[in-house]
N, C-alpha and C positions, 0 to 999 in steps of 0.2 A: 502494499500500500503507498500510496506517496503521502507526505508531510502533511499536505493541505486537506487531503481526503480523510485522512486519519483525526486531524483537529476536528474537521467538518463532522467525522462520526461521534467524537466523544464530547462535542459541544451538545449534537441531537440527543446521546445518551443522558448528559448532564441536565438537558432541558426537560427529558421526559421527566426523570426522577424527581426533579423540584417540582414540576407542574401535579407530578401525583401527590409529594407531599404536602403541598399547599391544599390540594383539593381533601386532602384527610383533617389537615388543621381547619378548615373551614366546615367543613361536615362536623368535625367534634365542637366547634366553637358554637353552631345553629344547635347541636344537641343540648349543650351546656346553657345556653340562651333559653331555651324551650324550658328546661326543667326550672331555670329562675323563673320565667314569667308564669308557669304549672305552679309553683308554689307561692307566687305573689298573688297568683288568682285565687287560691284556695285560703290566703288569709283575708284576702277582701271578703269574700263570702263569708266567712266566719266571722268577720269583724261587723259586716252589714247584718246579717243573721242577731248577733247581739245585740248590736245598736235598737234593731227593731224589736225584740223583743223588750228589750230595757225600756223603750219609750211606749209600747203597749201597756207594760208593768205599770209605770210609774204614772202615766195618764189615765189609767183604767179604761183604755179602748179610743177614749177619744183624743185624738191628736190635734194638736196646735200646727196652724200653717206653719211656723218655724221648723218645728219636728217634721212634717211632711216635706218640708223642701229639703230640709238636711238628708233625710232618709233617702227622697229620690234621686238626689245630687251623688251618693256613696252609691246608689244601686246603678248610676249611668257611669260612673268612674268603671265599676264591677263589668258593665255592659263591654265596656271600652277593650279592659283587660283581656274579656273573654273574647271578643272580635279581633283582638291582636293575635290571641294565642291559636285562635280559628285560622286565620291567613297562613300560619307557619306549615300548617297542614294543605294547603292548596297547590295543585300542581298546573291549574289552569291560569294564563294570564288572562283572560277575560273576566273569570270570576274572583281574581285576585284586585282587580282593578273596581270590579263592584263592592269586593267588600271594604275596600279601603275608602269608596265613596259613601258606602252606611256609616264605617268608623266617623267619617268627617261629621254627618248628619249628626250622631249622638254627639260628639262635641260640640258644634255649634248650638245642639239643644242643652247641654249641659251649661253652656255659657252664659244661653238666655236666663237660663234657671237663676246663677249664681249673682246675675248684675242686678243691682239695686234698681227699685223703680223710681227715679228721682228724675226731673224734667231736665236735667242736664245729660242723664243719658238716653234719651227720646230717640235720635238720630240713630246712635249705635244699635239701640233695640230694633229699630225701625230695618235697618241694615241687615242686621242677623237674622230679624224675623224672616226678610225677603230671602236671604241667600238659602236659609235652613228650607222653605218652602220650594226653592229653587232643586236644591239637593232631593228632598222627599221625591218631588216630581219625576226627576231624572231617575231616580231608584226604582220609582214604578214603573215608568215606562220601558227600562230595560227588563226588569222582571216580567213585563208583558212580551217586549219582543224578543226576549230568550224561549219562553214560551211557545210562541208563534213558530220560531226557528226550528224547536224541538219536535212540535206538531208536524210541520212541513218536512222535518229529516225520518220521521216516522212513518208517513205516507210514502213517502220517496222510496222506502226499503222496503 
């Protein structure tokens, strides 16, 4: 073998080994992140259940608006974490994009709940309300189109 072809062969071998090790490292990091997120999801769920149980027991089933708002924002945070964990198992790019659209919608709704309803925040509340309505409409439209496409594919098959 000539020296340039031997060097090219060594570089190609080295490149393949580095690519393989990097793929393994990324896969391990993905699994580690997944375990952390599942543990965090369990913590959020237990915390939400405890907070809801405590609120119902201390207020004898008659929850105040502030308590409901607090429990609802925690529930939406848990829903966001659940949706993020769910996206880690999605392989289709279309479903992945739709899942992030849903996460964005829930984040907007949570932000709307956390904002105070004071006159200086009216413009922001209006804009966030319009954007969340657009997100919701887009999610419904995409689900409708997806059902239509699946129905067309099953008829064609």
